[in-house]
Each structure stands twice: as structure tokens, then as C-alpha cells.
N, CA, C and O atoms as a GROMACS GRO file, in nm:
protein
  320
    1MET      N    1  10.715   9.842  12.243
    1MET     CA    2  10.877   9.874  12.182
    1MET      C    3  10.917  10.014  12.166
    1MET      O    4  10.830  10.085  12.114
    2ASN      N    5  11.055  10.085  12.206
    2ASN     CA    6  11.092  10.192  12.214
    2ASN      C    7  11.137  10.271  12.041
    2ASN      O    8  11.090  10.201  11.951
    3THR      N    9  11.176  10.336  12.012
    3THR     CA   10  11.185  10.420  11.868
    3THR      C   11  11.340  10.370  11.882
    3THR      O   12  11.382  10.320  11.778
    4GLN      N   13  11.430  10.373  11.985
    4GLN     CA   14  11.579  10.354  11.991
    4GLN      C   15  11.605  10.185  11.956
    4GLN      O   16  11.701  10.154  11.886
    5GLN      N   17  11.513  10.081  12.010
    5GLN     CA   18  11.535   9.934  11.982
    5GLN      C   19  11.443   9.917  11.773
    5GLN      O   20  11.452   9.822  11.695
    6ILE      N   21  11.399   9.995  11.762
    6ILE     CA   22  11.289   9.961  11.636
    6ILE      C   23  11.447   9.962  11.502
    6ILE      O   24  11.492   9.885  11.417
    7VAL      N   25  11.498  10.175  11.588
    7VAL     CA   26  11.595  10.197  11.470
    7VAL      C   27  11.721  10.089  11.468
    7VAL      O   28  11.792  10.060  11.372
    8SER      N   29  11.728  10.045  11.583
    8SER     CA   30  11.816   9.920  11.622
    8SER      C   31  11.847   9.790  11.564
    8SER      O   32  11.948   9.739  11.516
    9ASP      N   33  11.694   9.742  11.587
    9ASP     CA   34  11.668   9.643  11.519
    9ASP      C   35  11.689   9.658  11.339
    9ASP      O   36  11.729   9.582  11.251
   10ILE      N   37  11.643   9.779  11.344
   10ILE     CA   38  11.660   9.812  11.159
   10ILE      C   39  11.780   9.852  11.104
   10ILE      O   40  11.801   9.870  10.984
   11LEU      N   41  11.834   9.860  11.166
   11LEU     CA   42  12.013   9.853  11.126
   11LEU      C   43  12.081   9.705  11.131
   11LEU      O   44  12.172   9.653  11.066
   12ARG      N   45  11.999   9.660  11.237
   12ARG     CA   46  12.095   9.488  11.214
   12ARG      C   47  12.019   9.408  11.055
   12ARG      O   48  12.069   9.339  10.965
   13SER      N   49  11.918   9.446  11.075
   13SER     CA   50  11.846   9.398  10.980
   13SER      C   51  11.913   9.391  10.818
   13SER      O   52  11.967   9.310  10.743
   14VAL      N   53  11.860   9.557  10.822
   14VAL     CA   54  11.928   9.592  10.727
   14VAL      C   55  12.058   9.576  10.669
   14VAL      O   56  12.080   9.584  10.548
   15LEU      N   57  12.141   9.555  10.756
   15LEU     CA   58  12.270   9.570  10.760
   15LEU      C   59  12.346   9.415  10.767
   15LEU      O   60  12.463   9.393  10.737
   16GLN      N   61  12.265   9.333  10.806
   16GLN     CA   62  12.294   9.169  10.834
   16GLN      C   63  12.409   9.198  10.943
   16GLN      O   64  12.499   9.117  10.923
   17ILE      N   65  12.430   9.256  11.018
   17ILE     CA   66  12.523   9.268  11.106
   17ILE      C   67  12.461   9.242  11.276
   17ILE      O   68  12.351   9.277  11.320
   18ASP      N   69  12.550   9.185  11.334
   18ASP     CA   70  12.457   9.138  11.523
   18ASP      C   71  12.592   9.217  11.606
   18ASP      O   72  12.700   9.175  11.649
   19ARG      N   73  12.524   9.353  11.603
   19ARG     CA   74  12.600   9.453  11.743
   19ARG      C   75  12.564   9.557  11.769
   19ARG      O   76  12.533   9.641  11.685
   20PRO      N   77  12.561   9.572  11.891
   20PRO     CA   78  12.469   9.692  11.932
   20PRO      C   79  12.556   9.797  11.915
   20PRO      O   80  12.676   9.805  11.887
   21PHE      N   81  12.432   9.908  11.951
   21PHE     CA   82  12.434  10.056  11.932
   21PHE      C   83  12.414  10.130  12.034
   21PHE      O   84  12.324  10.122  12.118
   22THR      N   85  12.506  10.210  12.026
   22THR     CA   86  12.506  10.369  12.126
   22THR      C   87  12.512  10.418  12.060
   22THR      O   88  12.545  10.399  11.943
   23ALA      N   89  12.449  10.586  12.167
   23ALA     CA   90  12.460  10.640  12.065
   23ALA      C   91  12.590  10.706  12.021
   23ALA      O   92  12.569  10.807  11.953
   24THR      N   93  12.737  10.675  12.042
   24THR     CA   94  12.835  10.728  11.948
   24THR      C   95  12.859  10.597  11.871
   24THR      O   96  12.966  10.571  11.816
   25THR      N   97  12.804  10.556  11.872
   25THR     CA   98  12.867  10.427  11.726
   25THR      C   99  12.818  10.516  11.599
   25THR      O  100  12.706  10.552  11.561
   26PRO      N  101  12.932  10.535  11.556
   26PRO     CA  102  12.989  10.581  11.387
   26PRO      C  103  12.880  10.497  11.307
   26PRO      O  104  12.858  10.381  11.342
   27LEU      N  105  12.799  10.563  11.180
   27LEU     CA  106  12.781  10.441  11.105
   27LEU      C  107  12.822  10.493  10.975
   27LEU      O  108  12.877  10.408  10.904
   28LEU      N  109  12.810  10.617  10.920
   28LEU     CA  110  12.863  10.608  10.753
   28LEU      C  111  12.986  10.633  10.781
   28LEU      O  112  13.054  10.689  10.867
   29GLY      N  113  12.998  10.576  10.683
   29GLY     CA  114  13.144  10.556  10.675
   29GLY      C  115  13.268  10.476  10.749
   29GLY      O  116  13.384  10.450  10.716
   30ALA      N  117  13.153  10.438  10.915
   30ALA     CA  118  13.245  10.348  10.978
   30ALA      C  119  13.181  10.160  10.953
   30ALA      O  120  13.239  10.056  10.982
   31ILE      N  121  13.079  10.175  10.905
   31ILE     CA  122  13.072  10.023  10.894
   31ILE      C  123  13.051  10.000  10.720
   31ILE      O  124  12.974  10.059  10.645
   32PRO      N  125  13.139   9.904  10.692
   32PRO     CA  126  13.142   9.861  10.548
   32PRO      C  127  13.002   9.875  10.480
   32PRO      O  128  12.979   9.955  10.390
   33GLU      N  129  12.919   9.797  10.529
   33GLU     CA  130  12.782   9.780  10.484
   33GLU      C  131  12.687   9.885  10.437
   33GLU      O  132  12.600   9.896  10.351
   34PHE      N  133  12.749   9.967  10.542
   34PHE     CA  134  12.640  10.103  10.564
   34PHE      C  135  12.683  10.199  10.432
   34PHE      O  136  12.758  10.296  10.441
   35ASP      N  137  12.627  10.158  10.323
   35ASP     CA  138  12.608  10.223  10.220
   35ASP      C  139  12.514  10.307  10.114
   35ASP      O  140  12.422  10.347  10.185
   36SER      N  141  12.502  10.331  10.046
   36SER     CA  142  12.430  10.435   9.947
   36SER      C  143  12.302  10.322   9.962
   36SER      O  144  12.205  10.373  10.017
   37MET      N  145  12.290  10.236   9.939
   37MET     CA  146  12.175  10.144   9.904
   37MET      C  147  12.111  10.156  10.006
   37MET      O  148  11.991  10.186  10.008
   38ALA      N  149  12.201  10.128  10.134
   38ALA     CA  150  12.176  10.051  10.329
   38ALA      C  151  12.067  10.168  10.349
   38ALA      O  152  11.950  10.149  10.380
   39VAL      N  153  12.141  10.314  10.319
   39VAL     CA  154  12.059  10.398  10.387
   39VAL      C  155  11.928  10.412  10.296
   39VAL      O  156  11.829  10.412  10.369
   40ILE      N  157  11.888  10.427  10.136
   40ILE     CA  158  11.754  10.432  10.081
   40ILE      C  159  11.708  10.332  10.177
   40ILE      O  160  11.633  10.387  10.258
   41ALA      N  161  11.729  10.147  10.212
   41ALA     CA  162  11.734  10.030  10.262
   41ALA      C  163  11.656  10.102  10.441
   41ALA      O  164  11.539  10.085  10.477
   42ILE      N  165  11.710  10.140  10.479
   42ILE     CA  166  11.670  10.184  10.623
   42ILE      C  167  11.603  10.324  10.631
   42ILE      O  168  11.513  10.341  10.712
   43LEU      N  169  11.648  10.435  10.542
   43LEU     CA  170  11.475  10.531  10.550
   43LEU      C  171  11.344  10.457  10.510
   43LEU      O  172  11.239  10.496  10.562
   44THR      N  173  11.342  10.329  10.400
   44THR     CA  174  11.247  10.282  10.369
   44THR      C  175  11.147  10.228  10.497
   44THR      O  176  11.025  10.237  10.505
   45GLU      N  177  11.251  10.162  10.604
   45GLU     CA  178  11.196  10.066  10.693
   45GLU      C  179  11.159  10.117  10.794
   45GLU      O  180  11.090  10.061  10.879
   46LEU      N  181  11.225  10.296  10.800
   46LEU     CA  182  11.164  10.342  10.920
   46LEU      C  183  11.051  10.438  10.826
   46LEU      O  184  10.989  10.501  10.912
   47GLU      N  185  11.027  10.456  10.766
   47GLU     CA  186  10.927  10.518  10.723
   47GLU      C  187  10.796  10.397  10.706
   47GLU      O  188  10.684  10.446  10.725
   48ASN      N  189  10.799  10.260  10.675
   48ASN     CA  190  10.709  10.195  10.723
   48ASN      C  191  10.689  10.104  10.800
   48ASN      O  192  10.582  10.042  10.802
   49GLN      N  193  10.817  10.071  10.902
   49GLN     CA  194  10.759  10.034  11.091
   49GLN      C  195  10.688  10.186  11.151
   49GLN      O  196  10.572  10.162  11.185
   50LEU      N  197  10.715  10.291  11.167
   50LEU     CA  198  10.694  10.412  11.254
   50LEU      C  199  10.627  10.494  11.173
   50LEU      O  200  10.600  10.592  11.241
   51GLY      N  201  10.574  10.512  11.036
   51GLY     CA  202  10.480  10.551  10.994
   51GLY      C  203  10.502  10.695  10.950
   51GLY      O  204  10.403  10.767  10.939
   52ILE      N  205  10.618  10.740  10.926
   52ILE     CA  206  10.681  10.852  10.951
   52ILE      C  207  10.688  10.908  10.798
   52ILE      O  208  10.722  10.817  10.722
   53ALA      N  209  10.675  10.984  10.755
   53ALA     CA  210  10.775  11.050  10.559
   53ALA      C  211  10.878  11.080  10.578
   53ALA      O  212  10.928  11.132  10.677
   54ILE      N  213  10.923  11.047  10.472
   54ILE     CA  214  11.111  11.131  10.472
   54ILE      C  215  11.097  11.182  10.336
   54ILE      O  216  11.082  11.107  10.240
   55SER      N  217  11.100  11.282  10.328
   55SER     CA  218  11.195  11.402  10.179
   55SER      C  219  11.273  11.382  10.184
   55SER      O  220  11.345  11.371  10.283
   56ASP      N  221  11.306  11.361  10.029
   56ASP     CA  222  11.469  11.374  10.022
   56ASP      C  223  11.529  11.482  10.054
   56ASP      O  224  11.633  11.481  10.121
   57ASP      N  225  11.475  11.582  10.015
   57ASP     CA  226  11.600  11.743  10.095
   57ASP      C  227  11.588  11.691  10.198
   57ASP      O  228  11.635  11.600  10.129
   58GLU      N  229  11.568  11.636  10.334
   58GLU     CA  230  11.582  11.654  10.485
   58GLU      C  231  11.665  11.550  10.527
   58GLU      O  232  11.674  11.510  10.643
   59ILE      N  233  11.748  11.492  10.397
   59ILE     CA  234  11.856  11.360  10.427
   59ILE      C  235  11.982  11.468  10.422
   59ILE      O  236  11.992  11.583  10.381
   60SER      N  237  12.040  11.408  10.462
   60SER     CA  238  12.190  11.471  10.504
   60SER      C  239  12.283  11.376  10.571
   60SER      O  240  12.237  11.293  10.650
   61ALA      N  241  12.372  11.380  10.552
   61ALA     CA  242  12.498  11.294  10.583
   61ALA      C  243  12.516  11.273  10.730
   61ALA      O  244  12.550  11.168  10.785
   62GLU      N  245  12.485  11.391  10.787
   62GLU     CA  246  12.503  11.386  10.946
   62GLU      C  247  12.347  11.318  11.013
   62GLU      O  248  12.325  11.290  11.131
   63ILE      N  249  12.283  11.310  10.930
   63ILE     CA  250  12.245  11.199  10.980
   63ILE      C  251  12.231  11.033  11.078
   63ILE      O  252  12.175  10.971  11.168
   64PHE      N  253  12.360  11.035  10.939
   64PHE     CA  254  12.409  10.901  10.959
   64PHE      C  255  12.591  10.869  11.002
   64PHE      O  256  12.679  10.787  10.974
   65GLU      N  257  12.567  11.014  11.100
   65GLU     CA  258  12.707  11.017  11.140
   65GLU      C  259  12.721  10.877  11.309
   65GLU      O  260  12.813  10.806  11.350
   66ASN      N  261  12.626  10.893  11.338
   66ASN     CA  262  12.639  10.806  11.460
   66ASN      C  263  12.477  10.771  11.512
   66ASN      O  264  12.382  10.849  11.519
   67PHE      N  265  12.482  10.652  11.541
   67PHE     CA  266  12.377  10.631  11.595
   67PHE      C  267  12.254  10.740  11.682
   67PHE      O  268  12.132  10.728  11.678
   68GLY      N  269  12.315  10.821  11.741
   68GLY     CA  270  12.230  10.883  11.861
   68GLY      C  271  12.167  10.992  11.753
   68GLY      O  272  12.057  11.042  11.776
   69GLN      N  273  12.250  11.030  11.622
   69GLN     CA  274  12.225  11.100  11.532
   69GLN      C  275  12.087  11.117  11.463
   69GLN      O  276  12.026  11.224  11.454
   70LEU      N  277  12.044  10.982  11.409
   70LEU     CA  278  11.984  10.882  11.364
   70LEU      C  279  11.838  10.870  11.457
   70LEU      O  280  11.726  10.896  11.412
   71GLN      N  281  11.862  10.834  11.563
   71GLN     CA  282  11.783  10.852  11.700
   71GLN      C  283  11.776  10.979  11.724
   71GLN      O  284  11.869  10.966  11.804
   72GLN      N  285  11.754  11.090  11.730
   72GLN     CA  286  11.738  11.203  11.738
   72GLN      C  287  11.638  11.220  11.610
   72GLN      O  288  11.517  11.229  11.626
   73TYR      N  289  11.701  11.224  11.479
   73TYR     CA  290  11.648  11.269  11.349
   73TYR      C  291  11.476  11.176  11.377
   73TYR      O  292  11.363  11.212  11.345
   74VAL      N  293  11.526  11.035  11.454
   74VAL     CA  294  11.383  10.955  11.390
   74VAL      C  295  11.254  10.983  11.507
   74VAL      O  296  11.136  10.955  11.491
   75ASP      N  297  11.320  11.050  11.633
   75ASP     CA  298  11.250  11.090  11.740
   75ASP      C  299  11.157  11.186  11.746
   75ASP      O  300  11.050  11.185  11.807
   76SER      N  301  11.247  11.345  11.614
   76SER     CA  302  11.212  11.430  11.560
   76SER      C  303  11.113  11.405  11.473
   76SER      O  304  11.022  11.488  11.482
   77LYS      N  305  11.096  11.327  11.396
   77LYS     CA  306  10.991  11.281  11.305
   77LYS      C  307  10.887  11.229  11.390
   77LYS      O  308  10.772  11.250  11.350
   78LEU      N  309  10.905  11.146  11.535
   78LEU     CA  310  10.773  11.105  11.530
   78LEU      C  311  10.679  11.227  11.641
   78LEU      O  312  10.563  11.213  11.681
   79ALA      N  313  10.750  11.316  11.663
   79ALA     CA  314  10.697  11.431  11.732
   79ALA      C  315  10.663  11.518  11.677
   79ALA      O  316  10.626  11.606  11.754
   80ALA      N  317  10.651  11.554  11.526
   80ALA     CA  318  10.595  11.607  11.434
   80ALA      C  319  10.494  11.622  11.427
   80ALA      O  320  10.447  11.678  11.327
   0.00000   0.00000   0.00000
């Protein structure tokens, strides 16, 4: 399974929604379920499922602007 699919599955599970995600799908501020608690849950799931470590000082609203930004962030963490 590729990271794009994993990130999509995590978003669907945490947000409890069933919708497709493309690179331009807006996230933070566009999906009512996407609140601060959801951000924490998503980050936790990303760490658990992908074995990455995310520090607090790395997190910004820009990462959650759209699905493409989040995917790019995850890919950069996996490449590090």
C-alpha cells in the first residue's frame, strides 16, 4: 500500500467521512470534522502506521492546507 492510500485511509477513519482525496482537496477549514483534535489524532496515526516521528515545532497550518500538502509532508518525513 502506498503512502497516499495510507494517508487517505487515516483521514477517512479519523474524520469518519467517506470521500475521495485529491492533491487539491482542501482540509483544514474546509471539512467541519477537521478540528484541532482531529489534527492530533491524524498525526498520531501517521506516526503509528508509518513509523515516523513528528515534533511539535514541525507542525503548521500549511501542512493541512490541502491533501497534497499533507502528502508531501509525509513523503518528506519518510525520506528523512
